[in-house]
C-alpha positions in Angstrom: 0.0 0.0 0.0 3.0 2.3 0.2 4.3 4.6 -2.5 6.7 2.8 -4.8 9.3 5.1 -6.2 11.8 3.7 -8.6 15.4 4.8 -8.1 15.5 6.1 -11.6 12.4 8.2 -11.1 13.8 9.8 -7.9 17.1 10.4 -9.6 15.4 12.1 -12.5 13.4 14.3 -10.1 16.6 15.2 -8.2 18.3 16.2 -11.5 15.3 18.4 -12.5 15.2 20.0 -9.1 19.0 20.7 -9.2 18.6 22.3 -12.6 15.7 24.5 -11.3 17.7 25.5 -8.3 20.7 26.4 -10.5 18.5 28.6 -12.7 17.1 30.4 -9.7 20.6 31.0 -8.4 21.6 32.3 -11.8 18.7 34.7 -11.9 19.5 36.1 -8.5 23.2 36.5 -9.4 22.2 38.4 -12.5 19.8 40.6 -10.5 22.5 41.3 -7.9 25.1 42.2 -10.5 22.7 44.7 -12.1 22.1 42.6 -15.2 18.4 42.2 -14.6 15.5 44.1 -13.1 12.1 43.0 -11.8 9.0 44.4 -13.4 5.4 44.4 -12.4 3.0 41.8 -13.8 1.2 44.2 -16.2 4.5 45.4 -17.7 5.7 41.8 -18.1 2.4 40.8 -19.8 2.7 43.8 -22.1 6.3 43.0 -23.1 5.4 39.4 -23.8 2.5 40.4 -26.0 4.8 42.7 -28.0 7.3 39.9 -28.4 4.6 37.4 -29.5 3.3 39.9 -32.0 6.8 40.5 -33.4 7.3 36.7 -33.8 3.9 36.3 -35.4 4.6 39.1 -37.9 8.0 37.7 -38.7 6.6 34.2 -39.3 3.7 35.6 -41.4 6.1 37.5 -43.7 8.4 34.4 -44.0 5.6 32.4 -45.6 
């Protein structure tokens, strides 16, 4: 009745977690060095919509 976790599964999960942790550390290092800034949610959404539109326009003109 217990949870059966294969060693391979837990090893894969550990590797994924380690990669995520490394990415978080890299983001904070970049922030602390002045290479990144935090923006509010609305600004981030607006920037992403602009990027998406640019990609869509590029893809539409390539066809």
